[in-house]
LUMDREN-500754 format. One line per field, with one value per atom (N, C-alpha, C, O, CB): chain; x, y, z; atom name. Coordinates in Angstrom, 3 decimals. Glycine has a CB too. Layout:
N
ch = (A, ...) $
c1 = (X, ...) $
c2 = (Y, ...) $
c3 = (Z, ...) $
at = (CA, ...) $
//
This chain:
81
ch = (A, A, A, A, A, A, A, A, A, A, A, A, A, A, A, A, A, A, A, A, A, A, A, A, A, A, A, A, A, A, A, A, A, A, A, A, A, A, A, A, A, A, A, A, A, A, A, A, A, A, A, A, A, A, A, A, A, A, A, A, A, A, A, A, A, A, A, A, A, A, A, A, A, A, A, A, A, A, A, A, A, A, A, A, A, A, A, A, A, A, A, A, A, A, A, A, A, A, A, A, A, A, A, A, A, A, A, A, A, A, A, A, A, A, A, A, A, A, A, A, A, A, A, A, A, A, A, A, A, A, A, A, A, A, A, A, A, A, A, A, A, A, A, A, A, A, A, A, A, A, A, A, A, A, A, A, A, A, A, A, A, A, A, A, A, A, A, A, A, A, A, A, A, A, A, A, A, A, A, A, A, A, A, A, A, A, A, A, A, A, A, A, A, A, A, A, A, A, A, A, A, A, A, A, A, A, A, A, A, A, A, A, A, A, A, A, A, A, A, A, A, A, A, A, A, A, A, A, A, A, A, A, A, A, A, A, A, A, A, A, A, A, A, A, A, A, A, A, A, A, A, A, A, A, A, A, A, A, A, A, A, A, A, A, A, A, A, A, A, A, A, A, A, A, A, A, A, A, A, A, A, A, A, A, A, A, A, A, A, A, A, A, A, A, A, A, A, A, A, A, A, A, A, A, A, A, A, A, A, A, A, A, A, A, A, A, A, A, A, A, A, A, A, A, A, A, A, A, A, A, A, A, A, A, A, A, A, A, A, A, A, A, A, A, A, A, A, A, A, A, A, A, A, A, A, A, A, A, A, A, A, A, A, A, A, A, A, A, A, A, A, A, A, A, A, A, A, A, A, A, A, A, A, A, A, A, A, A, A, A, A, A, A, A, A, A, A, A, A, A, A, A, A, A, A) $
c1 = (217.623, 216.889, 215.538, 214.979, 216.750, 214.861, 213.584, 213.701, 212.839, 212.732, 214.718, 214.802, 215.044, 214.808, 215.999, 215.483, 215.775, 214.478, 214.301, 216.494, 213.424, 212.190, 211.290, 210.463, 211.575, 211.660, 210.970, 211.819, 211.413, 210.747, 212.810, 213.655, 213.767, 214.453, 215.159, 213.281, 213.718, 214.846, 214.957, 212.485, 215.536, 216.725, 216.692, 216.467, 218.264, 216.974, 216.859, 218.263, 218.988, 215.711, 218.547, 219.860, 219.781, 219.466, 220.892, 220.023, 220.053, 221.423, 222.084, 219.362, 221.835, 222.989, 224.286, 225.158, 222.805, 224.152, 225.016, 225.251, 226.367, 226.174, 223.792, 223.647, 222.525, 221.386, 222.905, 222.897, 221.778, 221.118, 221.590, 222.133, 219.706, 218.663, 217.788, 217.270, 217.649, 217.834, 216.987, 215.747, 215.892, 217.667, 214.467, 213.451, 212.271, 211.819, 213.247, 211.861, 211.016, 209.526, 209.117, 210.995, 208.834, 207.613, 206.621, 205.669, 206.861, 206.734, 205.784, 206.108, 205.252, 205.952, 207.551, 207.986, 207.412, 206.852, 209.385, 207.671, 206.957, 205.804, 205.411, 207.078, 204.909, 203.493, 203.267, 202.386, 202.649, 203.800, 203.770, 203.963, 203.197, 205.099, 205.150, 205.377, 204.244, 203.904, 206.971, 203.779, 202.725, 201.576, 201.051, 202.267, 201.113, 199.992, 200.340, 199.443, 199.479, 201.316, 202.072, 201.932, 201.516, 203.740, 202.349, 202.022, 200.585, 200.234, 202.651, 199.666, 198.175, 197.574, 196.401, 197.068, 198.266, 197.867, 197.432, 196.919, 196.811, 197.769, 197.566, 198.603, 199.781, 197.560, 197.843, 198.989, 199.297, 198.725, 198.532, 200.334, 200.567, 199.393, 199.280, 201.691, 198.690, 197.523, 196.464, 195.765, 196.834, 196.291, 195.435, 196.072, 195.395, 195.259, 197.419, 198.165, 198.061, 197.771, 199.448, 198.281, 198.197, 196.878, 196.897, 198.529, 195.753, 194.197, 194.132, 193.702, 193.116, 194.644, 194.378, 195.115, 194.461, 194.675, 196.302, 197.092, 197.086, 197.710, 198.476, 196.234, 195.827, 196.980, 197.087, 195.259, 197.897, 199.016, 199.020, 198.309, 200.551, 200.151, 200.123, 200.663, 201.165, 201.137, 200.558, 201.088, 202.658, 203.369, 200.533, 203.070, 204.288, 205.244, 206.369, 204.315, 204.534, 204.928, 205.074, 206.007, 203.873, 204.166, 204.296, 205.322, 206.074, 202.663, 205.579, 206.516, 208.074, 209.039, 206.187, 208.096, 209.331, 209.593, 210.704, 209.081, 208.569, 208.661, 209.090, 209.851, 207.726, 208.331, 208.673, 210.364, 211.098, 207.616, 210.762, 212.057, 212.989, 213.829, 212.238, 212.674, 213.631, 213.738, 214.776, 213.140, 212.365, 212.320, 213.271, 214.142, 210.761, 212.876, 214.015, 215.410, 216.173, 213.981, 215.674, 216.888, 217.670, 218.771, 216.626, 216.873, 217.458, 217.200, 217.753, 217.183, 216.422, 216.368, 217.174, 217.186, 214.973, 217.879, 218.608, 217.588, 217.846, 220.127, 216.553, 215.699, 215.520, 216.081, 214.168, 214.681, 214.440, 212.965, 212.611, 214.723, 212.166, 210.528, 209.859, 210.456, 209.900, 208.351, 207.918, 207.401, 206.927, 206.928, 207.386, 207.244, 208.724, 208.773, 206.656, 209.512, 210.842, 211.095, 211.711, 211.726, 210.488, 210.665, 209.611, 209.910, 210.369, 208.558, 207.501, 208.004, 207.791, 206.414, 208.748, 209.442, 210.668, 210.853, 210.027, 211.243, 212.430, 212.106, 212.647, 213.381, 211.234, 210.769, 209.817, 210.061, 210.191, 208.998, 208.246, 209.588, 209.841, 207.313, 210.261, 211.423, 212.153, 212.305, 212.368, 212.776, 213.330, 212.569, 213.164, 214.330, 211.437, 210.404, 210.305, 210.057, 210.530, 210.448, 210.496, 208.810, 208.253, 211.498, 208.123, 206.504, 206.235, 207.064, 205.776, 204.756, 204.124, 202.804, 202.285, 203.938, 202.301, 201.013, 199.866, 198.721, 201.231) $
c2 = (254.194, 252.973, 253.545, 253.139, 251.436, 254.480, 254.694, 255.807, 255.871, 255.181, 256.543, 257.366, 256.473, 256.882, 258.482, 255.286, 254.383, 254.138, 254.172, 252.911, 253.847, 253.567, 254.687, 254.481, 253.210, 255.706, 256.851, 257.430, 258.352, 258.068, 256.869, 257.413, 256.409, 255.394, 257.752, 256.620, 255.750, 256.249, 257.436, 255.477, 255.390, 256.022, 255.318, 254.139, 255.726, 256.360, 256.202, 256.522, 257.381, 257.226, 255.697, 256.319, 256.788, 256.028, 255.431, 257.956, 258.753, 259.025, 259.852, 260.096, 258.585, 258.911, 258.738, 259.577, 260.431, 257.500, 257.386, 258.320, 258.637, 257.022, 259.043, 260.273, 259.551, 259.242, 261.897, 259.388, 258.999, 259.930, 260.973, 258.376, 259.594, 260.698, 259.651, 258.570, 261.563, 260.447, 260.182, 260.965, 262.147, 260.284, 260.485, 261.223, 260.496, 259.382, 261.451, 261.360, 260.927, 260.515, 260.819, 261.924, 259.820, 259.138, 260.496, 260.427, 257.606, 261.425, 262.659, 263.570, 264.201, 263.592, 263.540, 264.133, 263.479, 263.999, 264.147, 262.335, 261.670, 261.617, 261.400, 260.643, 261.882, 261.968, 263.222, 263.326, 261.594, 264.324, 265.891, 265.737, 266.216, 266.948, 264.965, 265.243, 264.431, 264.819, 264.744, 263.300, 262.582, 263.496, 263.583, 261.294, 264.249, 265.061, 266.238, 266.606, 265.565, 266.741, 267.817, 267.306, 268.024, 267.993, 265.880, 265.430, 265.239, 265.176, 264.234, 265.140, 265.034, 266.539, 266.655, 264.120, 267.514, 268.745, 269.818, 270.916, 268.495, 269.218, 269.982, 271.105, 271.057, 269.170, 272.220, 273.259, 273.116, 272.278, 274.855, 274.071, 273.813, 274.013, 273.423, 274.693, 274.977, 275.158, 274.056, 273.867, 276.486, 273.317, 272.156, 271.050, 270.385, 271.681, 270.890, 269.958, 270.090, 269.116, 270.001, 271.257, 271.591, 271.353, 270.822, 272.808, 271.785, 271.542, 269.872, 269.332, 272.122, 269.189, 267.836, 267.190, 266.488, 267.246, 267.306, 266.726, 267.372, 267.005, 266.723, 268.402, 269.050, 269.750, 269.736, 267.948, 270.405, 271.044, 272.373, 272.685, 270.066, 273.048, 274.739, 274.545, 273.475, 275.959, 275.762, 276.069, 276.079, 275.743, 277.385, 276.524, 276.812, 275.468, 275.430, 277.550, 274.360, 273.128, 272.454, 271.703, 272.420, 272.776, 271.966, 272.948, 272.308, 271.796, 274.197, 274.936, 274.292, 274.232, 276.484, 273.906, 273.664, 272.165, 271.950, 273.526, 271.307, 270.178, 269.978, 269.100, 269.727, 271.214, 271.190, 271.618, 271.038, 272.207, 272.753, 273.098, 271.912, 271.671, 273.861, 271.138, 269.910, 269.090, 268.565, 268.984, 268.997, 268.019, 268.496, 267.830, 267.862, 269.783, 270.492, 270.232, 269.757, 271.930, 270.588, 270.353, 268.720, 268.514, 270.609, 267.959, 266.776, 266.116, 265.029, 266.027, 266.587, 266.157, 267.042, 266.928, 266.121, 267.959, 268.972, 269.526, 269.419, 268.146, 270.048, 270.759, 272.123, 272.556, 270.047, 272.794, 274.232, 274.472, 275.397, 274.875, 273.528, 273.659, 272.403, 271.327, 274.210, 272.565, 271.229, 270.525, 269.415, 271.233, 270.924, 270.061, 269.477, 268.353, 270.962, 269.900, 269.352, 267.942, 266.910, 270.525, 268.287, 267.556, 266.320, 265.173, 268.525, 266.600, 265.696, 264.568, 263.366, 266.570, 265.168, 264.393, 263.460, 262.283, 265.466, 264.018, 263.382, 262.233, 261.128, 264.505, 262.641, 261.775, 260.395, 259.282, 262.555, 260.534, 259.540, 258.537, 257.358, 260.564, 259.470, 258.877, 257.899, 256.787, 259.889, 258.225, 257.289, 256.590, 256.281, 257.759, 256.309, 255.744, 256.182, 255.354, 254.354, 257.147, 257.494, 257.573, 257.120, 259.357, 258.096, 258.274, 257.411, 257.252, 259.966, 256.704, 256.317, 257.085, 257.444, 254.733, 257.313, 257.980, 257.001, 257.419, 259.311) $
c3 = (297.276, 296.460, 296.206, 295.186, 297.339, 297.003, 296.660, 295.392, 294.516, 297.994, 295.423, 293.900, 292.881, 291.745, 293.745, 293.023, 291.722, 291.085, 289.868, 292.052, 292.114, 291.716, 290.858, 289.970, 292.906, 291.329, 290.612, 289.308, 288.600, 291.709, 289.159, 287.953, 286.752, 286.866, 288.448, 285.931, 284.773, 283.717, 283.412, 283.987, 283.277, 282.542, 281.068, 280.794, 283.398, 280.250, 278.711, 278.297, 278.799, 277.952, 277.295, 276.536, 275.291, 274.376, 276.389, 275.098, 273.787, 273.271, 273.899, 273.954, 272.457, 271.781, 272.868, 273.096, 271.173, 273.417, 274.783, 275.563, 275.975, 274.652, 275.936, 276.908, 278.103, 277.753, 275.948, 279.186, 280.173, 280.603, 281.054, 281.257, 280.489, 280.967, 281.906, 281.622, 279.531, 283.205, 284.233, 284.368, 284.678, 285.322, 284.177, 284.004, 284.789, 284.524, 282.543, 285.816, 286.676, 286.124, 285.004, 287.636, 287.039, 286.298, 286.274, 285.497, 287.251, 286.873, 286.802, 285.520, 284.900, 288.193, 285.203, 284.147, 282.879, 281.914, 284.199, 283.117, 281.894, 281.547, 280.401, 281.810, 282.853, 282.610, 282.262, 281.409, 283.684, 282.654, 282.149, 280.611, 279.774, 282.866, 280.328, 278.864, 277.883, 276.766, 278.485, 278.520, 277.768, 277.576, 276.466, 278.487, 278.684, 278.466, 277.493, 276.734, 279.802, 277.452, 276.611, 275.154, 274.246, 277.058, 274.979, 273.634, 273.203, 272.024, 273.444, 274.399, 273.748, 273.532, 273.178, 274.839, 273.715, 273.235, 274.301, 274.084, 272.322, 275.549, 276.599, 276.640, 276.287, 277.768, 277.194, 277.608, 279.109, 279.806, 277.312, 279.633, 281.037, 282.319, 283.393, 281.291, 281.770, 282.713, 282.643, 283.639, 282.426, 281.547, 281.465, 282.355, 283.139, 279.954, 282.189, 282.906, 284.285, 284.980, 282.567, 284.781, 286.004, 286.842, 287.953, 285.977, 286.223, 286.493, 286.709, 287.728, 285.024, 285.547, 285.557, 286.636, 287.407, 284.300, 286.805, 287.972, 289.429, 290.424, 287.553, 289.277, 290.649, 291.370, 292.596, 291.639, 290.489, 291.194, 290.241, 289.286, 291.245, 290.912, 290.493, 289.199, 288.854, 291.484, 288.314, 287.058, 287.057, 286.110, 286.624, 288.282, 288.483, 288.425, 287.924, 289.743, 289.058, 289.349, 287.837, 287.553, 290.381, 287.034, 285.575, 284.902, 284.167, 284.551, 284.910, 284.363, 284.881, 284.120, 284.794, 286.093, 286.865, 285.902, 285.418, 288.867, 285.729, 285.137, 283.886, 283.481, 285.207, 283.035, 281.703, 281.450, 280.650, 280.975, 282.321, 282.406, 282.369, 281.503, 283.558, 283.561, 283.848, 282.675, 282.272, 285.027, 282.047, 280.921, 279.683, 279.123, 280.422, 279.425, 278.467, 278.641, 277.800, 278.578, 279.818, 280.321, 279.947, 279.436, 281.857, 280.310, 280.123, 278.936, 278.767, 281.063, 278.023, 276.616, 275.803, 274.577, 276.083, 276.447, 275.597, 274.195, 272.996, 275.035, 274.763, 273.594, 274.109, 275.116, 273.256, 273.336, 273.358, 273.814, 274.545, 271.922, 273.290, 273.345, 273.580, 273.579, 272.000, 273.825, 274.128, 272.972, 273.215, 275.149, 271.763, 270.539, 270.295, 269.796, 269.183, 270.492, 270.534, 271.474, 271.209, 271.063, 272.452, 273.656, 273.425, 273.757, 275.041, 272.924, 272.428, 271.401, 271.562, 271.742, 270.252, 269.176, 269.772, 269.463, 268.065, 270.437, 270.904, 272.025, 272.037, 271.479, 272.861, 273.523, 272.938, 273.403, 274.322, 272.148, 271.158, 270.539, 270.783, 269.714, 269.705, 268.967, 269.714, 269.207, 268.553, 271.200, 271.873, 272.877, 273.909, 272.354, 272.757, 273.462, 274.913, 275.789, 273.375, 275.117, 276.854, 276.937, 277.937, 277.452, 275.975, 276.121, 274.954, 274.058, 275.992, 274.975, 273.753, 273.777, 274.834, 273.626, 272.619, 272.499, 271.828, 271.659, 271.614) $
at = (N, CA, C, O, CB, N, CA, C, O, CB, N, CA, C, O, CB, N, CA, C, O, CB, N, CA, C, O, CB, N, CA, C, O, CB, N, CA, C, O, CB, N, CA, C, O, CB, N, CA, C, O, CB, N, CA, C, O, CB, N, CA, C, O, CB, N, CA, C, O, CB, N, CA, C, O, CB, N, CA, C, O, CB, N, CA, C, O, CB, N, CA, C, O, CB, N, CA, C, O, CB, N, CA, C, O, CB, N, CA, C, O, CB, N, CA, C, O, CB, N, CA, C, O, CB, N, CA, C, O, CB, N, CA, C, O, CB, N, CA, C, O, CB, N, CA, C, O, CB, N, CA, C, O, CB, N, CA, C, O, CB, N, CA, C, O, CB, N, CA, C, O, CB, N, CA, C, O, CB, N, CA, C, O, CB, N, CA, C, O, CB, N, CA, C, O, CB, N, CA, C, O, CB, N, CA, C, O, CB, N, CA, C, O, CB, N, CA, C, O, CB, N, CA, C, O, CB, N, CA, C, O, CB, N, CA, C, O, CB, N, CA, C, O, CB, N, CA, C, O, CB, N, CA, C, O, CB, N, CA, C, O, CB, N, CA, C, O, CB, N, CA, C, O, CB, N, CA, C, O, CB, N, CA, C, O, CB, N, CA, C, O, CB, N, CA, C, O, CB, N, CA, C, O, CB, N, CA, C, O, CB, N, CA, C, O, CB, N, CA, C, O, CB, N, CA, C, O, CB, N, CA, C, O, CB, N, CA, C, O, CB, N, CA, C, O, CB, N, CA, C, O, CB, N, CA, C, O, CB, N, CA, C, O, CB, N, CA, C, O, CB, N, CA, C, O, CB, N, CA, C, O, CB, N, CA, C, O, CB, N, CA, C, O, CB, N, CA, C, O, CB, N, CA, C, O, CB, N, CA, C, O, CB, N, CA, C, O, CB, N, CA, C, O, CB, N, CA, C, O, CB, N, CA, C, O, CB, N, CA, C, O, CB, N, CA, C, O, CB, N, CA, C, O, CB, N, CA, C, O, CB, N, CA, C, O, CB, N, CA, C, O, CB, N, CA, C, O, CB, N, CA, C, O, CB) $
//
């Protein structure tokens, strides 16, 4: 039940995507032009943690880079800017 509160589901072309609030937050900062180091400092976490979040985001959105991830996330209203 707690996990359900942390996950937000999005449907992209009939594919279910579960994205945590933290992943959405990291993606939003990436959309604002922040690099991994800046995001890590802002959120007070390690650079490794941000890299893991970005890797998970790429896998969930089926993209290869952060630009693709941001574009797809905006297109499907996962994040807004």
